[in-house]
N, CA, C and O atoms as a Tripos MOL2 file, in Angstrom:
@<TRIPOS>MOLECULE
protein
  228   227    57     0     0
PROTEIN
NO_CHARGES

@<TRIPOS>ATOM
      1 N          15.9670   -3.3510    9.6390 N.3       1 ALA1
      2 CA         15.2400   -4.4720    9.0700 C.3       1 ALA1
      3 C          15.7190   -4.6720    7.6400 C.2       1 ALA1
      4 O          16.1850   -3.7330    6.9940 O.2       1 ALA1
      5 N          15.6040   -5.8710    7.1620 N.am      2 LYS2
      6 CA         15.9880   -6.1730    5.7920 C.3       2 LYS2
      7 C          14.8120   -6.8160    5.0770 C.2       2 LYS2
      8 O          13.9720   -7.4620    5.7020 O.2       2 LYS2
      9 N          14.7580   -6.6390    3.7960 N.am      3 GLY3
     10 CA         13.7090   -7.2510    2.9950 C.3       3 GLY3
     11 C          14.1010   -7.2140    1.5380 C.2       3 GLY3
     12 O          15.2700   -7.0190    1.2050 O.2       3 GLY3
     13 N          13.1260   -7.4000    0.6690 N.am      4 PHE4
     14 CA         13.3750   -7.4120   -0.7610 C.3       4 PHE4
     15 C          12.3260   -6.5730   -1.4640 C.2       4 PHE4
     16 O          11.1650   -6.5440   -1.0560 O.2       4 PHE4
     17 N          12.7380   -5.8940   -2.5170 N.am      5 LEU5
     18 CA         11.8360   -5.0730   -3.3100 C.3       5 LEU5
     19 C          10.9080   -5.9900   -4.0940 C.2       5 LEU5
     20 O          11.3730   -6.8160   -4.8790 O.2       5 LEU5
     21 N           9.6240   -5.8560   -3.8940 N.am      6 ASP6
     22 CA          8.6130   -6.6910   -4.5570 C.3       6 ASP6
     23 C           8.9150   -8.1790   -4.4210 C.2       6 ASP6
     24 O           8.6440   -8.9550   -5.3380 O.2       6 ASP6
     25 N           9.4790   -8.5830   -3.2720 N.am      7 ASN7
     26 CA          9.8330   -9.9820   -2.9870 C.3       7 ASN7
     27 C          10.8180  -10.5780   -3.9830 C.2       7 ASN7
     28 O          10.9000  -11.8000   -4.1120 O.2       7 ASN7
     29 N          11.5760   -9.7270   -4.6960 N.am      8 ASP8
     30 CA         12.5920  -10.1930   -5.6470 C.3       8 ASP8
     31 C          13.9270  -10.2560   -4.9180 C.2       8 ASP8
     32 O          14.4670   -9.2220   -4.5230 O.2       8 ASP8
     33 N          14.4650  -11.4610   -4.7370 N.am      9 GLN9
     34 CA         15.6910  -11.6620   -3.9610 C.3       9 GLN9
     35 C          16.8980  -10.9470   -4.5640 C.2       9 GLN9
     36 O          17.9010  -10.7570   -3.8760 O.2       9 GLN9
     37 N          16.8220  -10.5480   -5.8330 N.am     10 SER10
     38 CA         17.9510   -9.8550   -6.4530 C.3      10 SER10
     39 C          17.9730   -8.3640   -6.1150 C.2      10 SER10
     40 O          18.9090   -7.6590   -6.4910 O.2      10 SER10
     41 N          16.9420   -7.8760   -5.4020 N.am     11 PHE11
     42 CA         16.8800   -6.4770   -4.9950 C.3      11 PHE11
     43 C          16.7130   -6.3640   -3.4830 C.2      11 PHE11
     44 O          15.6170   -6.0740   -3.0040 O.2      11 PHE11
     45 N          17.8010   -6.5930   -2.7140 N.am     12 PRO12
     46 CA         17.6920   -6.4950   -1.2540 C.3      12 PRO12
     47 C          17.4870   -5.0470   -0.8110 C.2      12 PRO12
     48 O          18.0040   -4.1150   -1.4280 O.2      12 PRO12
     49 N          16.7360   -4.8810    0.2520 N.am     13 VAL13
     50 CA         16.4600   -3.5520    0.8010 C.3      13 VAL13
     51 C          16.7080   -3.5830    2.3040 C.2      13 VAL13
     52 O          16.2650   -4.5000    2.9960 O.2      13 VAL13
     53 N          17.4250   -2.5680    2.8080 N.am     14 ARG14
     54 CA         17.5420   -2.3890    4.2590 C.3      14 ARG14
     55 C          16.6830   -1.1930    4.6250 C.2      14 ARG14
     56 O          16.6650   -0.1930    3.9080 O.2      14 ARG14
     57 N          15.9830   -1.2920    5.7180 N.am     15 VAL15
     58 CA         15.0270   -0.2540    6.0980 C.3      15 VAL15
     59 C          15.4810    0.4500    7.3680 C.2      15 VAL15
     60 O          15.8210   -0.1960    8.3590 O.2      15 VAL15
     61 N          15.4820    1.7780    7.3310 N.am     16 THR16
     62 CA         15.6650    2.5690    8.5470 C.3      16 THR16
     63 C          14.3620    3.3260    8.7690 C.2      16 THR16
     64 O          13.6850    3.7040    7.8130 O.2      16 THR16
     65 N          14.0180    3.5440   10.0180 N.am     17 LEU17
     66 CA         12.7660    4.2140   10.3380 C.3      17 LEU17
     67 C          13.0370    5.5930   10.9070 C.2      17 LEU17
     68 O          13.8450    5.7500   11.8220 O.2      17 LEU17
     69 N          12.3570    6.5930   10.3620 N.am     18 LYS18
     70 CA         12.5010    7.9450   10.8860 C.3      18 LYS18
     71 C          11.9030    8.0060   12.2840 C.2      18 LYS18
     72 O          10.8140    7.4900   12.5340 O.2      18 LYS18
     73 N          12.6250    8.6380   13.1790 N.am     19 SER19
     74 CA         12.1680    8.6790   14.5710 C.3      19 SER19
     75 C          10.9060    9.5130   14.7580 C.2      19 SER19
     76 O          10.2300    9.3790   15.7780 O.2      19 SER19
     77 N          10.5770   10.3680   13.8010 N.am     20 ASP20
     78 CA          9.3870   11.2030   13.9460 C.3      20 ASP20
     79 C           8.1410   10.5620   13.3200 C.2      20 ASP20
     80 O           7.0890   11.1970   13.2460 O.2      20 ASP20
     81 N           8.2590    9.3130   12.8710 N.am     21 SER21
     82 CA          7.1040    8.6300   12.2970 C.3      21 SER21
     83 C           6.0890    8.3350   13.3970 C.2      21 SER21
     84 O           6.4510    7.8250   14.4570 O.2      21 SER21
     85 N           4.8220    8.6540   13.1480 N.am     22 GLN22
     86 CA          3.7870    8.4060   14.1470 C.3      22 GLN22
     87 C           3.4760    6.9180   14.2810 C.2      22 GLN22
     88 O           2.8430    6.5070   15.2530 O.2      22 GLN22
     89 N           3.9100    6.1110   13.3230 N.am     23 PHE23
     90 CA          3.6490    4.6720   13.3560 C.3      23 PHE23
     91 C           4.9010    3.8800   13.7020 C.2      23 PHE23
     92 O           4.9550    2.6740   13.4610 O.2      23 PHE23
     93 N           5.9090    4.5430   14.2640 N.am     24 LEU24
     94 CA          7.2070    3.9200   14.5110 C.3      24 LEU24
     95 C           7.0940    2.6370   15.3230 C.2      24 LEU24
     96 O           7.6340    1.6090   14.9160 O.2      24 LEU24
     97 N           6.4120    2.6730   16.4500 N.am     25 ASP25
     98 CA          6.3120    1.4930   17.3130 C.3      25 ASP25
     99 C           5.5600    0.3500   16.6260 C.2      25 ASP25
    100 O           5.9330   -0.8140   16.7670 O.2      25 ASP25
    101 N           4.5080    0.6830   15.8890 N.am     26 LYS26
    102 CA          3.7300   -0.3440   15.1890 C.3      26 LYS26
    103 C           4.5710   -1.0020   14.0940 C.2      26 LYS26
    104 O           4.5420   -2.2240   13.9420 O.2      26 LYS26
    105 N           5.3170   -0.2030   13.3360 N.am     27 ILE27
    106 CA          6.1610   -0.7500   12.2710 C.3      27 ILE27
    107 C           7.2470   -1.6350   12.8590 C.2      27 ILE27
    108 O           7.4930   -2.7320   12.3580 O.2      27 ILE27
    109 N           7.8990   -1.1680   13.9210 N.am     28 LYS28
    110 CA          8.9460   -1.9700   14.5670 C.3      28 LYS28
    111 C           8.3910   -3.3010   15.0490 C.2      28 LYS28
    112 O           9.0270   -4.3400   14.8680 O.2      28 LYS28
    113 N           7.2150   -3.2820   15.6600 N.am     29 ALA29
    114 CA          6.6090   -4.5100   16.1660 C.3      29 ALA29
    115 C           6.3290   -5.4890   15.0320 C.2      29 ALA29
    116 O           6.5690   -6.6870   15.1780 O.2      29 ALA29
    117 N           5.8260   -4.9960   13.9110 N.am     30 MET30
    118 CA          5.5430   -5.8660   12.7680 C.3      30 MET30
    119 C           6.8180   -6.4920   12.2360 C.2      30 MET30
    120 O           6.8380   -7.6790   11.9120 O.2      30 MET30
    121 N           7.8880   -5.7030   12.1420 N.am     31 LEU31
    122 CA          9.1390   -6.2140   11.5890 C.3      31 LEU31
    123 C           9.7950   -7.2120   12.5260 C.2      31 LEU31
    124 O          10.3920   -8.1870   12.0700 O.2      31 LEU31
    125 N           9.6930   -6.9820   13.8360 N.am     32 ILE32
    126 CA         10.2850   -7.9040   14.8090 C.3      32 ILE32
    127 C           9.5480   -9.2460   14.7910 C.2      32 ILE32
    128 O          10.1770  -10.3010   14.8760 O.2      32 ILE32
    129 N           8.2310   -9.2080   14.6810 N.am     33 VAL33
    130 CA          7.4300  -10.4270   14.6770 C.3      33 VAL33
    131 C           7.6230  -11.1940   13.3650 C.2      33 VAL33
    132 O           7.3770  -12.3990   13.3130 O.2      33 VAL33
    133 N           8.0560  -10.5110   12.3200 N.am     34 GLY34
    134 CA          8.2920  -11.1720   11.0430 C.3      34 GLY34
    135 C           7.1280  -11.0820   10.0860 C.2      34 GLY34
    136 O           7.0960  -11.7790    9.0720 O.2      34 GLY34
    137 N           6.1720  -10.2290   10.3990 N.am     35 LYS35
    138 CA          5.0460  -10.0410    9.4920 C.3      35 LYS35
    139 C           5.5200   -9.2890    8.2520 C.2      35 LYS35
    140 O           6.5330   -8.5900    8.2800 O.2      35 LYS35
    141 N           4.7840   -9.4440    7.1870 N.am     36 THR36
    142 CA          5.0900   -8.7160    5.9670 C.3      36 THR36
    143 C           4.5360   -7.3010    6.0980 C.2      36 THR36
    144 O           3.3640   -7.1060    6.4220 O.2      36 THR36
    145 N           5.3820   -6.3350    5.8470 N.am     37 ALA37
    146 CA          4.9520   -4.9410    5.9230 C.3      37 ALA37
    147 C           5.2520   -4.2570    4.5960 C.2      37 ALA37
    148 O           6.3280   -4.4370    4.0260 O.2      37 ALA37
    149 N           4.3060   -3.4810    4.1120 N.am     38 THR38
    150 CA          4.5280   -2.6690    2.9260 C.3      38 THR38
    151 C           4.8330   -1.2630    3.4050 C.2      38 THR38
    152 O           3.9930   -0.6100    4.0240 O.2      38 THR38
    153 N           6.0450   -0.7990    3.1130 N.am     39 LEU39
    154 CA          6.4790    0.5030    3.6040 C.3      39 LEU39
    155 C           6.7330    1.4540    2.4530 C.2      39 LEU39
    156 O           7.1950    1.0490    1.3860 O.2      39 LEU39
    157 N           6.4250    2.7260    2.6790 N.am     40 ARG40
    158 CA          6.7740    3.7700    1.7290 C.3      40 ARG40
    159 C           7.9470    4.5350    2.3030 C.2      40 ARG40
    160 O           8.0750    4.6580    3.5220 O.2      40 ARG40
    161 N           8.8000    5.0480    1.4420 N.am     41 GLY41
    162 CA          9.9290    5.7980    1.9530 C.3      41 GLY41
    163 C          10.7790    6.3680    0.8430 C.2      41 GLY41
    164 O          10.4010    6.3610   -0.3280 O.2      41 GLY41
    165 N          11.9290    6.8590    1.2380 N.am     42 THR42
    166 CA         12.8700    7.4840    0.3270 C.3      42 THR42
    167 C          14.1510    6.6720    0.3020 C.2      42 THR42
    168 O          14.6600    6.2710    1.3500 O.2      42 THR42
    169 N          14.6720    6.4290   -0.8900 N.am     43 CYS43
    170 CA         15.9590    5.7520   -1.0100 C.3      43 CYS43
    171 C          17.0400    6.7410   -0.5980 C.2      43 CYS43
    172 O          17.2250    7.7660   -1.2550 O.2      43 CYS43
    173 N          17.7580    6.4430    0.4870 N.am     44 THR44
    174 CA         18.7670    7.3730    0.9780 C.3      44 THR44
    175 C          20.1570    7.0650    0.4500 C.2      44 THR44
    176 O          20.9930    7.9620    0.3460 O.2      44 THR44
    177 N          20.4130    5.8050    0.1150 N.am     45 GLU45
    178 CA         21.7000    5.4360   -0.4710 C.3      45 GLU45
    179 C          21.6590    3.9860   -0.9130 C.2      45 GLU45
    180 O          20.7310    3.2430   -0.5900 O.2      45 GLU45
    181 N          22.6870    3.5990   -1.6600 N.am     46 VAL46
    182 CA         22.8640    2.2040   -2.0360 C.3      46 VAL46
    183 C          24.0960    1.7100   -1.2970 C.2      46 VAL46
    184 O          25.1750    2.2880   -1.4270 O.2      46 VAL46
    185 N          23.9410    0.6500   -0.5280 N.am     47 ALA47
    186 CA         25.0300    0.1180    0.2920 C.3      47 ALA47
    187 C          26.0560   -0.6060   -0.5790 C.2      47 ALA47
    188 O          25.8010   -0.8950   -1.7480 O.2      47 ALA47
    189 N          27.2110   -0.8920    0.0040 N.am     48 SER48
    190 CA         28.2940   -1.5460   -0.7300 C.3      48 SER48
    191 C          27.9100   -2.9430   -1.2160 C.2      48 SER48
    192 O          28.4680   -3.4310   -2.1980 O.2      48 SER48
    193 N          26.9630   -3.5870   -0.5340 N.am     49 ASP49
    194 CA         26.5270   -4.9180   -0.9790 C.3      49 ASP49
    195 C          25.4360   -4.8420   -2.0460 C.2      49 ASP49
    196 O          24.9080   -5.8690   -2.4730 O.2      49 ASP49
    197 N          25.0990   -3.6250   -2.4750 N.am     50 GLY50
    198 CA         24.1050   -3.4370   -3.5230 C.3      50 GLY50
    199 C          22.6940   -3.2610   -3.0110 C.2      50 GLY50
    200 O          21.7780   -3.0090   -3.7950 O.2      50 GLY50
    201 N          22.5010   -3.3900   -1.7010 N.am     51 SER51
    202 CA         21.1540   -3.2190   -1.1660 C.3      51 SER51
    203 C          20.7980   -1.7410   -1.1010 C.2      51 SER51
    204 O          21.6620   -0.8800   -0.9400 O.2      51 SER51
    205 N          19.5240   -1.4760   -1.2290 N.am     52 VAL52
    206 CA         19.0100   -0.1130   -1.1590 C.3      52 VAL52
    207 C          18.6580    0.1800    0.2870 C.2      52 VAL52
    208 O          18.0670   -0.6580    0.9680 O.2      52 VAL52
    209 N          19.0200    1.3680    0.7610 N.am     53 ILE53
    210 CA         18.6500    1.7660    2.1170 C.3      53 ILE53
    211 C          17.4320    2.6800    2.0090 C.2      53 ILE53
    212 O          17.4960    3.7690    1.4390 O.2      53 ILE53
    213 N          16.3280    2.2090    2.5700 N.am     54 LEU54
    214 CA         15.0550    2.9200    2.4980 C.3      54 LEU54
    215 C          14.7730    3.5910    3.8210 C.2      54 LEU54
    216 O          14.7600    2.9440    4.8680 O.2      54 LEU54
    217 N          14.5440    4.8980    3.7710 N.am     55 GLN55
    218 CA         14.1390    5.6060    4.9820 C.3      55 GLN55
    219 C          12.6220    5.6440    4.9620 C.2      55 GLN55
    220 O          12.0160    6.4200    4.2230 O.2      55 GLN55
    221 N          12.0180    4.8010    5.7800 N.am     56 ALA56
    222 CA         10.5600    4.6630    5.7920 C.3      56 ALA56
    223 C           9.9180    5.8180    6.5440 C.2      56 ALA56
    224 O          10.4940    6.3670    7.4830 O.2      56 ALA56
    225 N           8.7120    6.1760    6.1130 N.am     57 PHE57
    226 CA          7.9700    7.2300    6.8160 C.3      57 PHE57
    227 C           6.5030    6.9000    6.8490 C.2      57 PHE57
    228 O           5.7100    7.6650    7.3970 O.2      57 PHE57
@<TRIPOS>BOND
     1     1     2 1
     2     2     3 1
     3     3     4 2
     4     3     5 am
     5     5     6 1
     6     6     7 1
     7     7     8 2
     8     7     9 am
     9     9    10 1
    10    10    11 1
    11    11    12 2
    12    11    13 am
    13    13    14 1
    14    14    15 1
    15    15    16 2
    16    15    17 am
    17    17    18 1
    18    18    19 1
    19    19    20 2
    20    19    21 am
    21    21    22 1
    22    22    23 1
    23    23    24 2
    24    23    25 am
    25    25    26 1
    26    26    27 1
    27    27    28 2
    28    27    29 am
    29    29    30 1
    30    30    31 1
    31    31    32 2
    32    31    33 am
    33    33    34 1
    34    34    35 1
    35    35    36 2
    36    35    37 am
    37    37    38 1
    38    38    39 1
    39    39    40 2
    40    39    41 am
    41    41    42 1
    42    42    43 1
    43    43    44 2
    44    43    45 am
    45    45    46 1
    46    46    47 1
    47    47    48 2
    48    47    49 am
    49    49    50 1
    50    50    51 1
    51    51    52 2
    52    51    53 am
    53    53    54 1
    54    54    55 1
    55    55    56 2
    56    55    57 am
    57    57    58 1
    58    58    59 1
    59    59    60 2
    60    59    61 am
    61    61    62 1
    62    62    63 1
    63    63    64 2
    64    63    65 am
    65    65    66 1
    66    66    67 1
    67    67    68 2
    68    67    69 am
    69    69    70 1
    70    70    71 1
    71    71    72 2
    72    71    73 am
    73    73    74 1
    74    74    75 1
    75    75    76 2
    76    75    77 am
    77    77    78 1
    78    78    79 1
    79    79    80 2
    80    79    81 am
    81    81    82 1
    82    82    83 1
    83    83    84 2
    84    83    85 am
    85    85    86 1
    86    86    87 1
    87    87    88 2
    88    87    89 am
    89    89    90 1
    90    90    91 1
    91    91    92 2
    92    91    93 am
    93    93    94 1
    94    94    95 1
    95    95    96 2
    96    95    97 am
    97    97    98 1
    98    98    99 1
    99    99   100 2
   100    99   101 am
   101   101   102 1
   102   102   103 1
   103   103   104 2
   104   103   105 am
   105   105   106 1
   106   106   107 1
   107   107   108 2
   108   107   109 am
   109   109   110 1
   110   110   111 1
   111   111   112 2
   112   111   113 am
   113   113   114 1
   114   114   115 1
   115   115   116 2
   116   115   117 am
   117   117   118 1
   118   118   119 1
   119   119   120 2
   120   119   121 am
   121   121   122 1
   122   122   123 1
   123   123   124 2
   124   123   125 am
   125   125   126 1
   126   126   127 1
   127   127   128 2
   128   127   129 am
   129   129   130 1
   130   130   131 1
   131   131   132 2
   132   131   133 am
   133   133   134 1
   134   134   135 1
   135   135   136 2
   136   135   137 am
   137   137   138 1
   138   138   139 1
   139   139   140 2
   140   139   141 am
   141   141   142 1
   142   142   143 1
   143   143   144 2
   144   143   145 am
   145   145   146 1
   146   146   147 1
   147   147   148 2
   148   147   149 am
   149   149   150 1
   150   150   151 1
   151   151   152 2
   152   151   153 am
   153   153   154 1
   154   154   155 1
   155   155   156 2
   156   155   157 am
   157   157   158 1
   158   158   159 1
   159   159   160 2
   160   159   161 am
   161   161   162 1
   162   162   163 1
   163   163   164 2
   164   163   165 am
   165   165   166 1
   166   166   167 1
   167   167   168 2
   168   167   169 am
   169   169   170 1
   170   170   171 1
   171   171   172 2
   172   171   173 am
   173   173   174 1
   174   174   175 1
   175   175   176 2
   176   175   177 am
   177   177   178 1
   178   178   179 1
   179   179   180 2
   180   179   181 am
   181   181   182 1
   182   182   183 1
   183   183   184 2
   184   183   185 am
   185   185   186 1
   186   186   187 1
   187   187   188 2
   188   187   189 am
   189   189   190 1
   190   190   191 1
   191   191   192 2
   192   191   193 am
   193   193   194 1
   194   194   195 1
   195   195   196 2
   196   195   197 am
   197   197   198 1
   198   198   199 1
   199   199   200 2
   200   199   201 am
   201   201   202 1
   202   202   203 1
   203   203   204 2
   204   203   205 am
   205   205   206 1
   206   206   207 1
   207   207   208 2
   208   207   209 am
   209   209   210 1
   210   210   211 1
   211   211   212 2
   212   211   213 am
   213   213   214 1
   214   214   215 1
   215   215   216 2
   216   215   217 am
   217   217   218 1
   218   218   219 1
   219   219   220 2
   220   219   221 am
   221   221   222 1
   222   222   223 1
   223   223   224 2
   224   223   225 am
   225   225   226 1
   226   226   227 1
   227   227   228 2
@<TRIPOS>SUBSTRUCTURE
     1 ALA1         2 RESIDUE 1 A ALA
     2 LYS2         6 RESIDUE 1 A LYS
     3 GLY3        10 RESIDUE 1 A GLY
     4 PHE4        14 RESIDUE 1 A PHE
     5 LEU5        18 RESIDUE 1 A LEU
     6 ASP6        22 RESIDUE 1 A ASP
     7 ASN7        26 RESIDUE 1 A ASN
     8 ASP8        30 RESIDUE 1 A ASP
     9 GLN9        34 RESIDUE 1 A GLN
    10 SER10       38 RESIDUE 1 A SER
    11 PHE11       42 RESIDUE 1 A PHE
    12 PRO12       46 RESIDUE 1 A PRO
    13 VAL13       50 RESIDUE 1 A VAL
    14 ARG14       54 RESIDUE 1 A ARG
    15 VAL15       58 RESIDUE 1 A VAL
    16 THR16       62 RESIDUE 1 A THR
    17 LEU17       66 RESIDUE 1 A LEU
    18 LYS18       70 RESIDUE 1 A LYS
    19 SER19       74 RESIDUE 1 A SER
    20 ASP20       78 RESIDUE 1 A ASP
    21 SER21       82 RESIDUE 1 A SER
    22 GLN22       86 RESIDUE 1 A GLN
    23 PHE23       90 RESIDUE 1 A PHE
    24 LEU24       94 RESIDUE 1 A LEU
    25 ASP25       98 RESIDUE 1 A ASP
    26 LYS26      102 RESIDUE 1 A LYS
    27 ILE27      106 RESIDUE 1 A ILE
    28 LYS28      110 RESIDUE 1 A LYS
    29 ALA29      114 RESIDUE 1 A ALA
    30 MET30      118 RESIDUE 1 A MET
    31 LEU31      122 RESIDUE 1 A LEU
    32 ILE32      126 RESIDUE 1 A ILE
    33 VAL33      130 RESIDUE 1 A VAL
    34 GLY34      134 RESIDUE 1 A GLY
    35 LYS35      138 RESIDUE 1 A LYS
    36 THR36      142 RESIDUE 1 A THR
    37 ALA37      146 RESIDUE 1 A ALA
    38 THR38      150 RESIDUE 1 A THR
    39 LEU39      154 RESIDUE 1 A LEU
    40 ARG40      158 RESIDUE 1 A ARG
    41 GLY41      162 RESIDUE 1 A GLY
    42 THR42      166 RESIDUE 1 A THR
    43 CYS43      170 RESIDUE 1 A CYS
    44 THR44      174 RESIDUE 1 A THR
    45 GLU45      178 RESIDUE 1 A GLU
    46 VAL46      182 RESIDUE 1 A VAL
    47 ALA47      186 RESIDUE 1 A ALA
    48 SER48      190 RESIDUE 1 A SER
    49 ASP49      194 RESIDUE 1 A ASP
    50 GLY50      198 RESIDUE 1 A GLY
    51 SER51      202 RESIDUE 1 A SER
    52 VAL52      206 RESIDUE 1 A VAL
    53 ILE53      210 RESIDUE 1 A ILE
    54 LEU54      214 RESIDUE 1 A LEU
    55 GLN55      218 RESIDUE 1 A GLN
    56 ALA56      222 RESIDUE 1 A ALA
    57 PHE57      226 RESIDUE 1 A PHE
């Protein structure tokens, strides 16, 4: 999934979901439907396009 940090278009974020998250299916469903989700996670790397890769938990 992709989004923006605090809805600021200059800070793109890509989200990966840990498979052991107990809310994995619910989070995936929200992101697929296009709802706004507030996720907590760890920054795992910065991609070549400057986006932050967030490992949500």
